[in-house]
N, C-alpha and C positions, 0 to 999 in steps of 0.2 A: 639510504636515507629512505622512510616512506613519504609516498606523493600525497600530498590534501586529497587526491582525488581516492588512494585507497583508504586511507582515513575514512573519508563521509562513506565509501561503498561498506567497509567494515561496521561503522558506526548504524546504516540504513539496515544490515542483515543483522545485527544486533537488537535492533529495535522492532524488526518483523520478527524475529524469532521468540523475544520477550513477549510483542502484544498478543502473537498466535499462541504463546501457553497460557497467558492469561483468559486468553477464548475459553480454552479448554480448562481453564480452573477456576480462580476469585473471581474472576470479569464477568461470566457466562449469562448472567443473569445482565447485565448492566449493558452488553454488546446486544440484548434484544431489542434493546430499544432503538438500535439503528435499521432492524432488520424492517424496511416498509408493511403496511397493512396490507397493502395488495400482491406483495410477495406470493404466490403461489405454491411454500411450503413451510414449514414448522419453523418457528424462528430457532428454536433451540439447534434443529440440525441445521441451519443456515449457519449460527453460530461455531458450532464444531466444525462443520467442514471448512468454514473460511478458516479458523482457527490452525486448521493442519495446512491448508493452501499458504496464509503467513510463515508458517513454521521452516516449510519445504522452500520456499521464495528465499526467507532469507539465509535460509544454509546455502543455498544454491550464491547467492553472493558473495559470502563468505568463503566458499569450495569450488565455484566454477574456473575452470582454468583460464588463464588473461583471455587467449582467441573466443571464447565462448562468454564473455561479461558483457559483452553487448547485447545479443541477445536475450542472457537472464535482465540485463536494463529494461528492456522494451518490454519484458513479459511484468515485472513489478510494476512498470509506469500503469500499462493495462488493467493489472489488478487495481491500483488507485483508482484509474480512471470509472471501472466498474462496480466500486464500491461506493464512488461518489451520490448515486440514489438516494443509499440508506441514509445518509447524512444530510442531504436537502430534504427529506422524508421526517428525518426527527425535528426540523426546523418548522415544516409545514404541519406536522401534527401536534407539535409543542409536545412531544415526548421529553420528558426529563431522562438523562442518565448519563455517567459520568462528571456529574457536578454541573452539568448545561442545563440549570434549571430556570433558564430566562430563553426570551425568543434572541438579542444580541449577542449571548455567550452563545447561543448554536448558531447563528448567524458566521460569528468571529472563527468560528470552526470550519467554517465551510473555506475560507481562505486558506486555510495550510494544507487543503487537496491538492490545490496545484502546485503547492512548492513541495509536494513527496513526488509528486512526477517527475519537477524538472529535478531534485535531488535522485531519482533513480537514475534517470536519463545522463545526468552530468557523471555521477560518482563510477559511471560503468562506461562513459564514452561514447555511449550509445547513437546520439544524434549525428555526432562526427563521422562515428565507423560508420552509419549508415549511409551519409552522404558520401565520403568516401568509396564505399562499395558501390553505388549507384553510379559515380563519376565514371570507375572504372569500367564499369559494365557497359555505358555510352561508347566506348573506345572501339 
């Protein structure tokens, strides 16, 4: 029987592969709305690079051996934290994208980023594994 944790991990991996693929294809311009104007790189390059990163992270969630999944979980969580400023920028600059055409819609979207971090950590058992390894190192 497949555990709920595995279902959540596979689902997140699929979401990341799908999102990364859309970065590279049909939603490329939409994703550029999330690149902060102060970021010192071409928005299209940022979208393409982040798209490839999402595809790789999604595949890692799907394919990493059990012993390494917790590390992948931390990397995916860090990625979600790293892109959060883009979501904040979209709110502060009132940039439309993905149908987020009101401040309320853009603000509500911000609430989902911490949920993605938790999803990455819980679905890979990253938090518990890190704590256990830390405790084992204290002995």
